[in-house]
N, C-alpha and C positions, 0 to 999 in steps of 0.2 A: 114612202114605198120605194124600194130600190129599182133602178132601171134594169132592163133585160141583160145588158152586158155586165152589169155589176153582179147580178144574180149568179152568173156563170163563175164568178170568182169567190163565191161563198162556200163554206164547208158545212157539213151536216153534223148533227149530234153524234151519229155513229163514228164519224171521222175523229171527233174530239175524244170519244171513248178510247179509240186506238191511240191517239196522241198522248193522252194522260194516263192510260192504263187504269181507268176508273169505270164505274158503271154509269148507265144512263141516268139513274137516280142521283148520283153524285153530281153529274154535269147539270142536271136540273136544279139541284140544291145550290150549286155555285151561282147559277144564273139568278135564282130567286133571292138568296140570302147574302151573297157576296159580290153581286154586281158584275158577273161575267157578261160582257157586252154581247148583244144579239140583234138580229134583224128579223122582223116578221114579214114573210113573203106572202102577199095576198094572192089568192087564186090557186095556191098549191095546197092540196090536201088539208083543207081547213086552216088555211093561213099558217103554213109551216114556219118553224123557227130555224134560222140559219145563222152562221157566225162569220164575221170578217176575220180572216186568219191573222192579219197583222194586229188587229185590236185584241184578239185572244192572246197572242204572244206577249203583247205589252202587259195585259192583265196578269198573265201567268208569272211574268218576271216580277211585277210589282207585289204579287201575292205569294211569291216563292213556291210556285207549283212546278213540279218536275214534268218535263216533256220528253218523250222518246225522240232522240235526235234523228233516228232513221225515218220515223213516221213524219216528223217535221220537214225533213228534207224532201220527202215524197210529196207532201201536201203543198209545199212551196213550188215544186216543179209542176204539179198538176194545176194549181191555181194561176200560174203565170203563163200557161199555154193557151 
């Protein structure tokens, strides 16, 4: 289970929808079938799923998934503050 400070640096599925320009169903499918890395956060709305941005970026590059550069820039800015 991630520490509190680490949880603040995680991104949501909704943010990944914006980053990839895909649906929530596609993000879920990528997680379940293609190994998109995730973190289960205990105690948040039935153990919410979150994503470490840098792991997602590495996965996307390895799997040749297009990311919106402007959304990526904003997510990096937000997760580093």
